C-alpha positions as CSV (number, residue, x, y, z in Angstrom):
1,X,-16.2,13.2,20.5
2,X,-13.0,11.5,21.9
3,X,-14.4,8.1,21.0
4,X,-15.2,9.2,17.5
5,X,-11.7,10.6,17.0
6,X,-10.2,7.4,18.5
7,X,-12.2,5.2,16.1
8,X,-11.2,7.2,13.0
9,X,-7.6,7.1,14.2
10,X,-7.6,3.3,14.3
11,X,-9.5,3.0,11.0
12,X,-6.8,5.0,9.2
13,X,-4.2,2.3,10.2
14,X,-1.6,4.5,11.8
15,X,1.0,1.8,11.5
16,X,0.6,2.1,7.7
17,X,0.8,5.9,7.4
18,X,4.5,5.8,6.6
19,X,3.9,3.3,3.8
20,X,2.1,6.0,1.7
21,X,3.5,9.3,3.0
22,X,7.2,8.2,2.8
23,X,7.2,7.2,-0.9
24,X,5.6,10.6,-1.9
25,X,8.0,12.6,0.3
26,X,11.1,10.9,-0.8
27,X,10.2,10.9,-4.5
28,X,9.3,14.6,-4.4
29,X,12.3,15.7,-2.4
30,X,14.8,13.7,-4.5
31,X,13.3,15.2,-7.7
32,X,12.8,18.8,-6.5
33,X,15.9,19.0,-4.3
34,X,14.1,21.0,-1.6
35,X,11.2,21.1,0.8
36,X,8.3,23.4,-0.1
37,X,4.6,23.8,0.7
38,X,3.5,21.4,-2.0
39,X,5.7,18.7,-0.5
40,X,4.4,19.4,3.0
41,X,0.8,19.4,2.0
42,X,1.2,16.3,-0.2
43,X,3.0,14.4,2.7
44,X,0.2,15.3,5.1
45,X,-2.4,14.1,2.6
46,X,-0.7,10.8,2.1
47,X,-0.1,10.5,5.8
48,X,-3.6,10.5,7.2
49,X,-6.5,11.5,4.9
50,X,-5.5,9.2,2.1
51,X,-5.3,6.3,4.5
52,X,-8.6,7.2,6.1
53,X,-10.1,7.2,2.7
54,X,-8.5,3.9,1.7
55,X,-9.1,1.9,4.9
56,X,-12.3,3.6,5.9
57,X,-14.1,2.6,2.7
58,X,-12.6,-0.8,3.1
59,X,-13.9,-1.3,6.7
60,X,-17.4,0.0,5.8
61,X,-17.9,-2.3,2.8
62,X,-16.1,-5.3,4.4
63,X,-17.9,-5.2,7.7
64,X,-19.8,-8.5,7.2
65,X,-16.7,-10.5,6.2
66,X,-14.6,-8.8,8.9
67,X,-17.0,-10.2,11.5
68,X,-15.7,-13.7,10.5
69,X,-12.0,-12.6,10.5
70,X,-10.1,-13.2,13.7
71,X,-7.4,-10.7,12.7
72,X,-9.8,-7.7,12.8
73,X,-10.1,-5.4,15.8
74,X,-6.5,-4.7,16.4
75,X,-3.3,-3.4,14.8
76,X,-4.0,-5.3,11.5
77,X,-7.4,-3.7,10.9
78,X,-10.4,-2.2,12.7
79,X,-13.7,-3.9,13.1
80,X,-15.9,-0.9,12.4
81,X,-19.2,-0.8,14.2
82,X,-22.2,0.0,11.8
83,X,-23.0,3.2,13.8
84,X,-19.6,4.7,12.6
85,X,-20.0,3.7,8.9
86,X,-21.6,6.9,7.6
87,X,-19.4,9.1,9.7
88,X,-16.3,7.3,8.5
89,X,-17.2,7.8,4.8
90,X,-18.0,11.5,5.4
91,X,-14.8,12.1,7.4
92,X,-12.7,10.4,4.8
93,X,-14.1,12.4,1.9
94,X,-14.2,15.7,3.8
95,X,-10.6,15.4,5.0
96,X,-9.3,14.4,1.5
97,X,-11.1,16.9,-0.8
98,X,-9.2,20.1,0.4
99,X,-5.9,18.4,-0.1
100,X,-6.8,17.1,-3.5
101,X,-8.0,20.5,-4.6
102,X,-4.8,22.1,-3.5
103,X,-2.6,19.5,-5.1
104,X,-4.6,19.9,-8.3
105,X,-4.1,23.7,-8.3
106,X,-0.3,23.4,-7.9
107,X,0.2,20.5,-10.2
108,X,0.4,19.9,-14.0
109,X,-2.2,18.1,-16.0
110,X,0.0,15.0,-15.9
111,X,0.4,15.0,-12.1
112,X,-3.3,15.7,-11.6
113,X,-4.2,12.8,-13.8
114,X,-2.0,10.5,-11.7
115,X,-3.6,11.8,-8.5
116,X,-7.1,11.3,-9.7
117,X,-6.3,7.8,-11.0
118,X,-4.8,6.7,-7.7
119,X,-7.7,8.2,-5.6
120,X,-10.1,6.3,-7.9
121,X,-8.2,3.0,-7.3
122,X,-8.4,3.6,-3.6
123,X,-12.2,3.9,-3.8
124,X,-12.7,1.2,-6.5
125,X,-10.8,-1.3,-4.4
126,X,-13.6,-1.7,-1.8
127,X,-16.6,0.4,-2.9
128,X,-19.8,-1.4,-3.7
129,X,-20.4,-1.8,-7.4
130,X,-16.6,-1.8,-8.2
131,X,-14.9,-4.0,-5.6
132,X,-11.6,-4.5,-7.4
133,X,-10.5,-6.4,-4.4
134,X,-12.8,-9.3,-5.4
135,X,-11.3,-9.5,-8.9
136,X,-8.3,-11.9,-8.7
137,X,-5.0,-10.5,-9.8
138,X,-6.6,-7.0,-10.4
139,X,-6.9,-7.0,-6.6
140,X,-3.1,-7.3,-6.2
141,X,-2.4,-4.7,-8.9
142,X,-4.9,-2.2,-7.5
143,X,-3.5,-2.7,-4.0
144,X,0.0,-2.1,-5.2
145,X,-1.1,1.1,-6.8
146,X,-2.2,2.4,-3.4
147,X,1.5,2.5,-2.3
148,X,3.2,3.1,-5.7
149,X,0.7,5.8,-6.5
150,X,2.0,8.3,-4.0
151,X,5.6,7.8,-5.3
152,X,4.5,8.3,-9.0
153,X,2.5,11.3,-8.1
154,X,5.4,12.8,-6.1
155,X,7.7,12.3,-9.0
156,X,5.3,13.8,-11.5
157,X,4.4,16.8,-9.2
158,X,8.1,17.6,-8.9
159,X,8.6,17.4,-12.6
160,X,10.5,14.1,-13.0
161,X,10.7,12.3,-16.3
162,X,8.7,9.1,-15.7
163,X,10.2,7.6,-18.8
164,X,13.7,7.7,-17.5
165,X,15.0,4.0,-17.5
166,X,16.1,4.1,-13.8
167,X,12.9,5.8,-12.6
168,X,10.8,3.4,-14.7
169,X,12.6,0.4,-13.3
170,X,12.0,1.7,-9.7
171,X,8.3,2.2,-10.4
172,X,8.0,-1.3,-11.9
173,X,10.0,-2.9,-9.0
174,X,7.9,-1.1,-6.4
175,X,4.8,-2.2,-8.2
176,X,6.0,-5.8,-8.1
177,X,6.8,-5.4,-4.4
178,X,3.2,-4.2,-3.8
179,X,1.7,-7.1,-5.8
180,X,3.8,-9.5,-3.9
181,X,2.9,-8.0,-0.6
182,X,-0.9,-7.9,-1.3
183,X,-0.8,-11.5,-2.5
184,X,1.1,-12.7,0.6
185,X,-1.3,-10.8,2.8
186,X,-4.3,-12.5,1.2
187,X,-3.0,-16.0,2.0
188,X,-3.9,-15.8,5.7
189,X,-7.5,-14.9,4.9
190,X,-8.3,-17.7,2.5
191,X,-10.7,-19.5,4.9
192,X,-12.3,-16.3,6.2
193,X,-12.7,-14.8,2.7
194,X,-14.3,-18.0,1.4
195,X,-16.7,-18.2,4.3
196,X,-17.6,-14.5,3.7
197,X,-18.0,-15.0,-0.1
198,X,-15.1,-12.8,-1.0
199,X,-13.0,-13.7,-4.0
200,X,-9.3,-12.9,-4.0
201,X,-6.2,-14.1,-5.7
202,X,-5.6,-16.4,-2.8
203,X,-9.1,-17.9,-2.7
204,X,-9.0,-18.6,-6.5
205,X,-5.5,-20.1,-7.0
206,X,-5.0,-21.3,-3.4
207,X,-2.7,-20.5,-0.6
208,X,0.4,-22.4,-1.8
209,X,0.3,-21.0,-5.4
210,X,-0.3,-17.5,-4.0
211,X,2.7,-17.7,-1.8
212,X,4.8,-18.8,-4.7
213,X,3.4,-16.0,-6.9
214,X,4.3,-13.5,-4.2
215,X,7.8,-14.9,-4.0
216,X,8.2,-14.5,-7.8
217,X,7.0,-10.9,-7.7
218,X,9.6,-10.1,-5.0
219,X,12.3,-11.9,-6.9
220,X,11.5,-10.0,-10.1
221,X,11.6,-6.7,-8.1
222,X,15.0,-7.6,-6.8
223,X,16.3,-8.5,-10.2
224,X,15.0,-5.2,-11.6
225,X,16.7,-3.0,-9.0
226,X,19.9,-4.9,-9.7
227,X,19.7,-4.4,-13.5
228,X,18.9,-0.7,-12.8
229,X,22.3,-0.3,-11.2
230,X,20.9,0.0,-7.7
231,X,22.4,-3.1,-5.9
232,X,22.1,-1.5,-2.5
233,X,18.3,-1.8,-2.7
234,X,18.8,-5.6,-2.6
235,X,19.3,-5.2,1.1
236,X,15.7,-4.0,1.3
237,X,14.4,-6.7,-1.1
238,X,16.0,-9.9,0.0
239,X,14.4,-10.1,3.4
240,X,11.0,-10.4,1.8
241,X,12.1,-13.4,-0.2
242,X,13.3,-15.1,3.0
243,X,10.1,-14.2,4.8
244,X,7.7,-15.5,2.1
245,X,9.9,-18.5,1.3
246,X,9.2,-19.9,4.8
247,X,5.6,-20.6,3.7
248,X,6.5,-22.2,0.4
249,X,4.5,-25.4,1.1
250,X,1.6,-23.8,3.0
251,X,-1.9,-25.3,2.4
252,X,-5.4,-23.8,2.4
253,X,-6.1,-25.6,5.6
254,X,-3.0,-24.0,7.3
255,X,-3.3,-20.6,5.6
256,X,-3.8,-18.8,8.9
257,X,-0.2,-19.7,9.9
258,X,0.9,-17.1,7.3
259,X,-0.3,-14.5,9.8
260,X,3.0,-15.0,11.7
261,X,4.8,-13.9,8.6
262,X,2.5,-11.0,8.0
263,X,3.2,-9.6,11.4
264,X,6.9,-9.7,10.7
265,X,6.2,-8.2,7.3
266,X,4.6,-5.1,8.9
267,X,7.8,-4.4,10.8
268,X,10.0,-5.4,7.9
269,X,8.6,-2.5,6.0
270,X,10.3,-0.1,8.5
271,X,13.6,-1.9,8.0
272,X,13.3,-1.6,4.2
273,X,12.4,2.1,4.5
274,X,15.5,2.7,6.6
275,X,17.7,0.9,4.0
276,X,16.3,3.0,1.2
277,X,16.7,6.2,3.3
278,X,20.4,5.5,4.1
279,X,21.1,4.4,0.6
280,X,20.2,7.9,-0.6
281,X,21.7,9.8,2.4
282,X,25.1,8.2,2.4
283,X,26.1,9.6,-1.0
284,X,24.8,13.0,0.0
285,X,26.7,13.1,3.3
286,X,30.0,11.6,2.1
287,X,29.8,13.1,-1.4
């Protein structure tokens, strides 16, 4: 039993829990102005079950390619033994359904539509027969939705107007951040993915062009938050430009060197989250 729980724990990528739970919680709280049971249940869902669903399905259907990927088996992703495949899928679905049903019951038709859409993209990204992750450019857009989705759902569930110019700018900027992040993350796997027969934005257009595409996405995100009148968010955006820019001239042959940047990227997300948090707290504290 302990070994099973430990396996599911690592499959859910605990280092990434904050990347999905935080956007939902902040979006909901800033819109509703208070903490309630819907916020708590939603945060718990996006903290663990949502990640178990996302990464569990990924690890099951990517097992063959993961065997060829030297990064798998640690903090950057589990190498899930076949004997755990069925259990992982069952645990992911069983842990998610009660939360989805509750959030459906307390939400509007709009928020429920967003919730179902983003749960679908989580499944479609890796599941056999859909495999959005093997459709270049759609892979990056879908991956971005995994992190932007909780924010959009949180806003909708709390009754925000998603058409508000500032909110819309934040959604688009966060989506561009997600696209840039996925694209950069795919660079390090160009060789492994090609050997495994997996198509991605990086295997199609190459490591160098993908890095530059990622840089452009981050740059556009930074410009958007600036135009939206939120210059303090540049403190969160600019470090990504510096990080990705270091690999401007990377080649397919040296693609694995991008893993150094990816490891920094993982921790950079915590810094960016702290910047966003303080940017909202300071006006509240000092009025």
